[in-house]
Every structure is written in C-alpha cells, then in structure tokens.
TIZAVEX-67052 format. One line per 2 residues: number of its first residue (from 1); for each residue x, y, z of C-alpha. Coordinates in steps of 0.1 Angstrom, whole numbers, plus 2048, in hexadecimal, padded with zeros to 3 digits. Example, Ala and Ser with C-alpha at 12.3 -4.5 7.8 and 13.67 -1.06 7.14 Angstrom:
BEGIN
1) 87B 7D3 84E | 889 7F5 847
end
This chain:
BEGIN
1) D55 668 2CA | D31 65E 2C8
3) D1B 677 2B6 | CFA 683 2C2
5) CDA 67E 2AE | CC8 696 297
7) CA3 696 2A0 | C8B 6A3 285
9) C6F 6B3 29A | C4E 6BB 28A
11) C3A 6D9 296 | C15 6E3 293
13) C09 6F1 272 | BF9 70F 283
15) BF2 71F 2A5 | BE6 701 2B9
17) BF3 6ED 2D7 | C0F 6D5 2CE
19) BFD 6B9 2E1 | BE1 6B9 2C7
21) BF8 6AD 2AB | C18 6A0 2BB
23) C1C 67F 2CD | C28 681 2F1
25) C49 670 2E9 | C50 68B 2D0
27) C49 6A6 2E9 | C5E 694 304
29) C7C 691 2EC | C7A 6B6 2E2
31) C77 6C1 307 | C99 6B3 310
33) CAE 6C1 2F3 | CC5 6DE 2F8
35) CD0 6E4 2D4 | CB9 6EC 2B6
37) CBB 6F7 292 | C9C 709 286
39) C90 71C 268 | C86 739 27E
41) C94 73D 2A2 | C78 752 2AE
43) C5C 73A 2A5 | C71 71D 2B0
45) C74 72D 2D3 | C4E 732 2D4
47) C49 70D 2CB | C62 701 2E6
49) C53 718 300 | C30 70A 2F9
51) C3B 6E6 301 | C4C 6F1 319
53) C70 6E6 317 | C84 6DC 336
55) C9D 6F9 334 | C95 71E 332
57) C92 726 30E | CAD 740 312
59) CC6 725 31A | CBE 710 2FB
61) CD3 714 2DC | CBF 71B 2BC
63) CD2 720 29C | CC0 72B 27C
65) CC0 718 25B | CAD 729 23F
67) CAD 727 219 | CC8 742 21A
69) CE0 730 231 | D00 728 21E
71) D0B 704 21C | D2B 70D 22E
73) D17 714 24E | D09 6F1 250
75) D26 6E1 263 | D23 6FC 27E
77) CFD 6F4 281 | D04 6CF 284
79) D21 6D4 29D | D0D 6CB 2BD
81) D04 6A9 2AF | D28 6A3 2A3
83) D34 6AC 2C7 | D1C 692 2D6
85) CFD 6A6 2DF | CDB 69E 2D0
87) CCE 6B9 2B8 | CAA 6C2 2AE
89) CA0 6CF 28B | C80 6E4 28A
91) C6E 6F2 26C | C56 710 26B
93) C39 6F8 269 | C33 6D3 264
95) C50 6BB 25E | C74 6C7 25B
97) C88 6BF 23B | C68 6BC 226
99) C65 6DA 20F | C7C 6E9 229
101) CA1 6F4 229 | CA8 6DC 246
103) CAD 6C1 22C | CD1 6CD 226
105) CD9 6C8 24B | CCB 6A5 24A
107) CE0 69D 22C | D00 6A9 23E
109) CF6 694 25C | CF6 675 247
111) D18 67E 238 | D27 683 25B
113) D19 664 26A | CFF 675 281
115) CE0 660 286 | CC0 670 279
117) CA0 66A 28C | C7F 677 27B
119) C63 67B 295 | C3E 678 28F
121) C2A 697 288 | C13 6AA 270
123) C1D 6AD 24B | C06 6C3 237
125) C0F 6B1 217 | C05 68F 223
127) BE7 69B 236 | BDB 6AD 216
129) BE0 68D 201 | BCF 678 21B
131) BB0 68E 21B | BAE 695 1F6
133) BA0 675 1E8 | BBB 677 1CC
135) BD4 65C 1C5 | BEA 653 1E2
137) BFC 638 1CE | C0F 650 1B7
139) C14 674 1C0 | C2F 68F 1BE
141) C35 6AF 1D2 | C42 6CD 1BE
143) C45 6E8 1D9 | C3F 70B 1CC
145) C35 710 1A7 | C40 72F 194
147) C31 750 1A1 | C2F 75F 17E
149) C0C 758 170 | C16 74B 14D
151) C32 736 15B | C1B 729 177
153) BFF 720 15E | C18 70E 147
155) C25 6FA 164 | C02 6F0 16F
157) BFA 6E3 14C | C1A 6CE 14E
159) C10 6C0 16F | BED 6B9 162
161) BFB 6A6 144 | C13 692 15A
163) BF6 689 172 | BE1 67D 155
165) BFD 668 146 | C0A 659 167
167) BEA 659 17C | BFD 66E 195
169) BF1 687 1AF | C04 6A8 1AC
171) C09 6BB 1CD | C15 6DF 1D0
173) C13 6FD 1E6 | C12 723 1E3
175) C1A 742 1F7 | BF9 747 209
177) BF3 76A 1FB | BF5 75C 1D8
179) BDC 73F 1DF | BC0 750 1CC
181) BD6 754 1AC | BE0 730 1AE
183) BBC 724 1B0 | BB2 73B 193
185) BCE 72E 17E | BC3 70A 185
187) B9F 711 17C | BA9 725 15C
189) BC1 70B 14E | BB9 6E8 15A
191) BA0 6D1 148 | B7C 6D0 155
193) B81 6AC 162 | BA1 6B2 175
195) B9C 6AF 19A | BAA 6CB 1B1
197) BAD 6C8 1D6 | BB2 6E6 1EE
199) BBE 6DB 210 | BBC 6FB 225
201) BC6 702 24A | BCF 6DD 250
203) BCB 6D2 274 | BBC 6F3 27E
205) B98 6FA 289 | B92 70B 268
207) B9F 6ED 253 | B8E 6E7 232
209) B96 6CC 219 | B82 6CD 1F8
211) B87 6B9 1D8 | B73 6C1 1B9
213) B76 6BE 193 | B81 6DF 183
215) B5E 6E1 173 | B4E 6E0 195
217) B66 6FA 1A4 | B5D 712 187
219) B38 710 18F | B3C 71B 1B3
221) B49 73A 1C5 | B6D 736 1CC
223) B76 72F 1F1 | B89 749 205
225) BAC 73B 207 | BC0 75B 207
227) BDC 75B 220 | BD1 739 22D
229) BEB 71C 22B | BE0 707 20E
231) BEC 6E7 1FE | BE1 6E3 1D9
233) BDC 6C1 1CA | BD4 6B8 1A6
235) BCB 697 195 | BC0 694 170
end
C-alpha cells in the first residue's frame, strides 16, 4: 500500500492572520488535509478555522502530541499516513519538530517509509539569528536553560566560553514569565564585551530586535520583556 505524506506545517508566532507569514501554497496544502497531529488540539482548531479549511473543523481529526506523549502512542498518531492519507503536523507556534515534540513523529515517519515534507513558514530561531547581526556561519540552539539561578548562570558562562573559543552564536529561549531573570543573569555574569541580542515578539506589530554589548545593556534601563516571547542570542 502506498503511504500518505507527513506535512510539517508552520503556524504564525502570535495572533496574526496566517496570510501575513505563510505562502499561499502552504495554506492551500493545509486546507485540504483531514488528519492532523498537533501539540494542542484547541489552538490547532483555531488556526485551521482561520484559514479556513475545506471541511468543517468538527469533521477533521486532530490528535495531540505533547512532551508527555509516550513513545508507544506514536504509531497510532502516524496511522493515517500509513493507511494512505496525508497527515499534517502542527506545533504551538512556528515550525514543527524544531524545539518541539513533533520531532519524534518525524523520526518514526522516516523509519516507516513515510515521505516527510517540510513547508515554508516562520521560525523564531532563524528570524532572531537573521536580525541579530551575530554570526550566522556558526551557531547552536540550546532550547531552555536551567531555571535554577546558580545552574542557569553556570550554563551561561559555559556558553560564553564556547562562543569565545569557537566564534559561535549561542541561541536559547526561556519561559516568558522568567525572561527578566534570564536577562539579569546574562548581564550579571557575562563579560562586558559579550554581545547580547533580544529578539522579542517576532513577526508581530510589537516586534523588537536589539543587539548590544553587555556593558551597553548595563548602562540603560532594561526593556520590558516580561511575558513576551523572546529569543536570546549571545556571542563573545
């Protein structure tokens, strides 16, 4: 039996029309699908309804895949594609399978011979790197750093040292309500010449991308980034 395809469908990074960040062919592909795997079914339905999709949203199958989903459930989630139907994978924001539990489903698709088709759309990580002015030749994404302050600051010093030795941009994120603590740790522990970029509310009307040396950040009032999606970048 011929399998279906697994389409990796990006979504907007915030509350904005999909047409502002998604190419028409991505929207058209998504509109025709009947089966989806999503990190959150409720927000996935809202996204699909906004396109809008061809079928009533109530008739579309949406199965959830979160960080708590056991590996034993993955074959069930991939079942529509194995049965010959095309399947869409949707993250909470941005590109699926990047800093996202959907990566496990993509890995299984490769193992089972299902064609994986990544579609074009917004990635906060790449947009932040593009706008930062830091090295795009060598960079690493580290996801979330430790939430405990001493452990977080120790990890930041390790990343700063690696950046200095390898001339590498370090990229990481934080839970929005801890953004202020992350910035304070960066400014407390990093060397004065280390450059820090804050990429805030990417693609939204309130977008701000600012890169300064630590010494410059210390001389100015700190920006209000509390509870605003932020990507942090560092280069020493």
